[in-house]
N, C-alpha and C positions, 0 to 999 in steps of 0.2 A: 824257345821263342815260338809262339803259335803264328801261323800264317793268317792274314786278314782275309775274311770271306766276303765276297761280293754276290749280290742277288743273281747276276748273270751266270755265275758259276753253277747255280742249281737249275737253270732253265734248260729246256730241250735244245739240243743241237742237231743240225742236219747239214751234211756236207753236200754242196752243189757244184757240179761241173758246169762252168760257164763257157759259152762259145767265145772265140777270139774277139777281143775288143769290148766285150760286155762289162768286164771288171772296170775298165777305164770309164765307160759310159756311166756306170753306177756311181763311181767315185766322183765324177764331175757333177752329176745331179745332186749327190749328197752334199758336196761343197756349196752348190747354189742354194740348197735348202737348209744350210747350216746344221747338218746332222751327220751322224756316222753312216757308213755304208750299210751296216746292219739295220739301223733305224730307217734308212731309205728303202731298203728291200721290204721290211715289214710293213711300212706305210703303203707301199705300192701293192703289196699282197692284200692288205685290208681294203684298199680302194677297189680292187678287183672283186673281192667277195661282196662288197656293198653293191657293185654294179650287177653282179650275177643275181643277188637276192632281190634287186629292184626290177629285174627283167620281167618276171611274171606279172607284177603290178602294172608295168607299162603296157604289157600285152592286154591285160584286163581293161585298162582305161581305153585303149584303142577299140576293143570289142564293144565297150559300152557306148563310145562315141558313134560307132557304126550303127549300133542298135537304135540309138536316139535319132539319128538321121533317117533310118528306115521307118521308125514310128512317125516321125514328122511327115514324111512323104505319104504314109498311109492315112494320116489325119487329113491331109489336103485332099486326097482321093475321096475320103468319106465325106468331107465338106462339099466337094463338087457333086457327089452323088446325092447328098441331101438337097442341094440347090436344084438339081434336076427333078427330084421327087416333088419339091415344092412347086416348080413350074408345071409339072404334070397335074398336081392337085388343083392348081389355079385354073387349069383348063377343064378338068372333069368335075370339080366341085368348087366353083368360084365362091369365095366368102365363107367357105366351110371352116370348121375348127382346125387349128394347126397346133401341134405340140411346140413348146418353146425350143428354140435352137441354141445350143451352146455357142458361146463366142470365144474366139481365140485369135491371136495375131498371126495371120497366115504368113506375113513377111518374116516374122521372127522364126516361124517353123522352117521356112525355106532357107534361112540363113543358119539354122542350127542353134539359134538362141532360144531361151525359154521365155523371152519377152521381159524378164526382170532386169532392172538396171543395177541391183544390189548384189 
């Protein structure tokens, strides 16, 4: 009579030494989640790997957000500088030609928004 084979018999195995109380904690969480202790451990490892792989993305998003805020502040400074130049030109060359001035929502820049509602 041949012995029945299960897929888990061919999977990698790794013996882990658990600190006191850890086995009971894993067993309790596995019961709460309706899965085996092995499935609980594998699930938690997978979650950890997903968090670690998302960490660089999160850092990149924070850097982008910081750069956007800095650019918004620079745009406000440039806008103020342009206003000062216009006032100066009004004094030294009243009614003279002026280049068109780009418009933007300064309040949106100060709040970090792009001014779009969509």
